[in-house]
TORKOL-4160 file (C-alpha; in steps of 0.2 Angstrom, whole numbers, padded with zeros to 4 digits, m for minus):
171
<pt num="1" X="0365" Y="0686" Z="0373"/>
<pt num="2" X="0375" Y="0673" Z="0382"/>
<pt num="3" X="0377" Y="0672" Z="0401"/>
<pt num="4" X="0395" Y="0678" Z="0400"/>
<pt num="5" X="0389" Y="0694" Z="0390"/>
<pt num="6" X="0375" Y="0698" Z="0403"/>
<pt num="7" X="0387" Y="0696" Z="0417"/>
<pt num="8" X="0400" Y="0708" Z="0410"/>
<pt num="9" X="0398" Y="0722" Z="0424"/>
<pt num="10" X="0395" Y="0710" Z="0438"/>
<pt num="11" X="0407" Y="0703" Z="0451"/>
<pt num="12" X="0418" Y="0689" Z="0446"/>
<pt num="13" X="0412" Y="0672" Z="0451"/>
<pt num="14" X="0422" Y="0657" Z="0457"/>
<pt num="15" X="0420" Y="0649" Z="0440"/>
<pt num="16" X="0427" Y="0665" Z="0432"/>
<pt num="17" X="0442" Y="0664" Z="0443"/>
<pt num="18" X="0445" Y="0646" Z="0440"/>
<pt num="19" X="0444" Y="0650" Z="0421"/>
<pt num="20" X="0458" Y="0663" Z="0424"/>
<pt num="21" X="0469" Y="0651" Z="0434"/>
<pt num="22" X="0467" Y="0637" Z="0421"/>
<pt num="23" X="0471" Y="0649" Z="0407"/>
<pt num="24" X="0486" Y="0656" Z="0416"/>
<pt num="25" X="0492" Y="0638" Z="0419"/>
<pt num="26" X="0492" Y="0636" Z="0400"/>
<pt num="27" X="0500" Y="0653" Z="0396"/>
<pt num="28" X="0485" Y="0662" Z="0389"/>
<pt num="29" X="0486" Y="0681" Z="0387"/>
<pt num="30" X="0475" Y="0693" Z="0398"/>
<pt num="31" X="0467" Y="0698" Z="0382"/>
<pt num="32" X="0461" Y="0681" Z="0377"/>
<pt num="33" X="0456" Y="0677" Z="0395"/>
<pt num="34" X="0445" Y="0692" Z="0395"/>
<pt num="35" X="0437" Y="0687" Z="0379"/>
<pt num="36" X="0433" Y="0670" Z="0386"/>
<pt num="37" X="0425" Y="0676" Z="0402"/>
<pt num="38" X="0417" Y="0693" Z="0395"/>
<pt num="39" X="0428" Y="0705" Z="0405"/>
<pt num="40" X="0440" Y="0719" Z="0401"/>
<pt num="41" X="0458" Y="0714" Z="0400"/>
<pt num="42" X="0462" Y="0727" Z="0413"/>
<pt num="43" X="0450" Y="0718" Z="0425"/>
<pt num="44" X="0459" Y="0702" Z="0422"/>
<pt num="45" X="0476" Y="0710" Z="0425"/>
<pt num="46" X="0470" Y="0719" Z="0441"/>
<pt num="47" X="0463" Y="0703" Z="0448"/>
<pt num="48" X="0479" Y="0693" Z="0445"/>
<pt num="49" X="0490" Y="0707" Z="0452"/>
<pt num="50" X="0478" Y="0709" Z="0467"/>
<pt num="51" X="0478" Y="0691" Z="0472"/>
<pt num="52" X="0496" Y="0685" Z="0469"/>
<pt num="53" X="0502" Y="0672" Z="0482"/>
<pt num="54" X="0520" Y="0673" Z="0486"/>
<pt num="55" X="0529" Y="0656" Z="0489"/>
<pt num="56" X="0547" Y="0656" Z="0495"/>
<pt num="57" X="0559" Y="0644" Z="0486"/>
<pt num="58" X="0569" Y="0631" Z="0495"/>
<pt num="59" X="0583" Y="0632" Z="0483"/>
<pt num="60" X="0597" Y="0644" Z="0489"/>
<pt num="61" X="0607" Y="0654" Z="0476"/>
<pt num="62" X="0625" Y="0654" Z="0479"/>
<pt num="63" X="0640" Y="0663" Z="0471"/>
<pt num="64" X="0655" Y="0654" Z="0463"/>
<pt num="65" X="0664" Y="0654" Z="0480"/>
<pt num="66" X="0648" Y="0646" Z="0489"/>
<pt num="67" X="0643" Y="0661" Z="0498"/>
<pt num="68" X="0624" Y="0665" Z="0498"/>
<pt num="69" X="0620" Y="0678" Z="0485"/>
<pt num="70" X="0606" Y="0691" Z="0486"/>
<pt num="71" X="0589" Y="0684" Z="0481"/>
<pt num="72" X="0584" Y="0691" Z="0464"/>
<pt num="73" X="0567" Y="0692" Z="0456"/>
<pt num="74" X="0563" Y="0682" Z="0441"/>
<pt num="75" X="0564" Y="0693" Z="0425"/>
<pt num="76" X="0548" Y="0684" Z="0418"/>
<pt num="77" X="0538" Y="0691" Z="0432"/>
<pt num="78" X="0541" Y="0709" Z="0427"/>
<pt num="79" X="0529" Y="0707" Z="0412"/>
<pt num="80" X="0512" Y="0700" Z="0410"/>
<pt num="81" X="0505" Y="0688" Z="0416"/>
<pt num="82" X="0516" Y="0692" Z="0432"/>
<pt num="83" X="0514" Y="0674" Z="0438"/>
<pt num="84" X="0524" Y="0658" Z="0438"/>
<pt num="85" X="0508" Y="0648" Z="0434"/>
<pt num="86" X="0513" Y="0644" Z="0416"/>
<pt num="87" X="0532" Y="0642" Z="0419"/>
<pt num="88" X="0540" Y="0625" Z="0415"/>
<pt num="89" X="0553" Y="0628" Z="0429"/>
<pt num="90" X="0540" Y="0631" Z="0442"/>
<pt num="91" X="0540" Y="0613" Z="0449"/>
<pt num="92" X="0559" Y="0610" Z="0446"/>
<pt num="93" X="0573" Y="0619" Z="0456"/>
<pt num="94" X="0569" Y="0637" Z="0452"/>
<pt num="95" X="0579" Y="0648" Z="0462"/>
<pt num="96" X="0567" Y="0663" Z="0462"/>
<pt num="97" X="0552" Y="0666" Z="0474"/>
<pt num="98" X="0537" Y="0660" Z="0465"/>
<pt num="99" X="0521" Y="0671" Z="0462"/>
<pt num="100" X="0506" Y="0661" Z="0459"/>
<pt num="101" X="0487" Y="0665" Z="0456"/>
<pt num="102" X="0476" Y="0654" Z="0465"/>
<pt num="103" X="0457" Y="0655" Z="0461"/>
<pt num="104" X="0450" Y="0648" Z="0477"/>
<pt num="105" X="0461" Y="0659" Z="0488"/>
<pt num="106" X="0457" Y="0674" Z="0477"/>
<pt num="107" X="0438" Y="0670" Z="0479"/>
<pt num="108" X="0439" Y="0668" Z="0498"/>
<pt num="109" X="0448" Y="0684" Z="0500"/>
<pt num="110" X="0435" Y="0693" Z="0489"/>
<pt num="111" X="0421" Y="0686" Z="0499"/>
<pt num="112" X="0429" Y="0691" Z="0515"/>
<pt num="113" X="0432" Y="0709" Z="0509"/>
<pt num="114" X="0414" Y="0710" Z="0502"/>
<pt num="115" X="0407" Y="0704" Z="0519"/>
<pt num="116" X="0418" Y="0716" Z="0529"/>
<pt num="117" X="0413" Y="0731" Z="0519"/>
<pt num="118" X="0395" Y="0728" Z="0522"/>
<pt num="119" X="0396" Y="0727" Z="0541"/>
<pt num="120" X="0396" Y="0745" Z="0544"/>
<pt num="121" X="0403" Y="0754" Z="0559"/>
<pt num="122" X="0399" Y="0745" Z="0576"/>
<pt num="123" X="0391" Y="0758" Z="0587"/>
<pt num="124" X="0382" Y="0755" Z="0604"/>
<pt num="125" X="0367" Y="0765" Z="0608"/>
<pt num="126" X="0377" Y="0776" Z="0619"/>
<pt num="127" X="0390" Y="0779" Z="0606"/>
<pt num="128" X="0377" Y="0783" Z="0593"/>
<pt num="129" X="0369" Y="0796" Z="0604"/>
<pt num="130" X="0385" Y="0803" Z="0608"/>
<pt num="131" X="0390" Y="0805" Z="0590"/>
<pt num="132" X="0373" Y="0812" Z="0586"/>
<pt num="133" X="0375" Y="0825" Z="0599"/>
<pt num="134" X="0393" Y="0829" Z="0593"/>
<pt num="135" X="0387" Y="0831" Z="0575"/>
<pt num="136" X="0372" Y="0842" Z="0580"/>
<pt num="137" X="0383" Y="0853" Z="0590"/>
<pt num="138" X="0395" Y="0855" Z="0576"/>
<pt num="139" X="0382" Y="0859" Z="0563"/>
<pt num="140" X="0375" Y="0872" Z="0575"/>
<pt num="141" X="0393" Y="0880" Z="0577"/>
<pt num="142" X="0396" Y="0879" Z="0559"/>
<pt num="143" X="0412" Y="0868" Z="0562"/>
<pt num="144" X="0408" Y="0852" Z="0552"/>
<pt num="145" X="0425" Y="0848" Z="0547"/>
<pt num="146" X="0433" Y="0847" Z="0564"/>
<pt num="147" X="0417" Y="0838" Z="0571"/>
<pt num="148" X="0418" Y="0825" Z="0558"/>
<pt num="149" X="0437" Y="0822" Z="0561"/>
<pt num="150" X="0433" Y="0821" Z="0580"/>
<pt num="151" X="0419" Y="0808" Z="0576"/>
<pt num="152" X="0430" Y="0798" Z="0565"/>
<pt num="153" X="0443" Y="0796" Z="0579"/>
<pt num="154" X="0429" Y="0789" Z="0590"/>
<pt num="155" X="0422" Y="0776" Z="0578"/>
<pt num="156" X="0436" Y="0771" Z="0567"/>
<pt num="157" X="0452" Y="0763" Z="0573"/>
<pt num="158" X="0460" Y="0768" Z="0556"/>
<pt num="159" X="0449" Y="0781" Z="0549"/>
<pt num="160" X="0450" Y="0783" Z="0530"/>
<pt num="161" X="0454" Y="0802" Z="0531"/>
<pt num="162" X="0466" Y="0801" Z="0545"/>
<pt num="163" X="0479" Y="0811" Z="0535"/>
<pt num="164" X="0466" Y="0825" Z="0532"/>
<pt num="165" X="0463" Y="0827" Z="0550"/>
<pt num="166" X="0481" Y="0827" Z="0555"/>
<pt num="167" X="0485" Y="0842" Z="0565"/>
<pt num="168" X="0468" Y="0847" Z="0569"/>
<pt num="169" X="0465" Y="0851" Z="0587"/>
<pt num="170" X="0448" Y="0848" Z="0595"/>
<pt num="171" X="0441" Y="0858" Z="0609"/>
């Protein structure tokens, strides 16, 4: 088995992302890119959509009378590959906002997210013991749901289950 085949279910490397960008620059389909790097085409599509970089255009659209017209989106961006990388007009005077895939920026964002997701919840010793007492008390009373909602508001500025806990009153 080649290295590409053994890495199928692993995280994408910078080399994989550079390959995606290079292929996009040459108008290669998601299916062919996926085949080249040993991933599923859906994975390639999600990667590209997730890491689109928007670049405003300096060219202003005007109506026949010279008044500015509403900015419209390029019809080519409504279908795969959803980016301007392979477009010949990209470096010319294109009037549309550009969407580009940049491998280095995508990899930097990926590494940042990976690092943040492994940090955990920052608790001081006092906060830890306060949370432990709250959870223990909640378990004893049999009200785990409201106890967890209360705990999440203490430890997370934007708890993942905020909408579940909305409307719950605490004693």
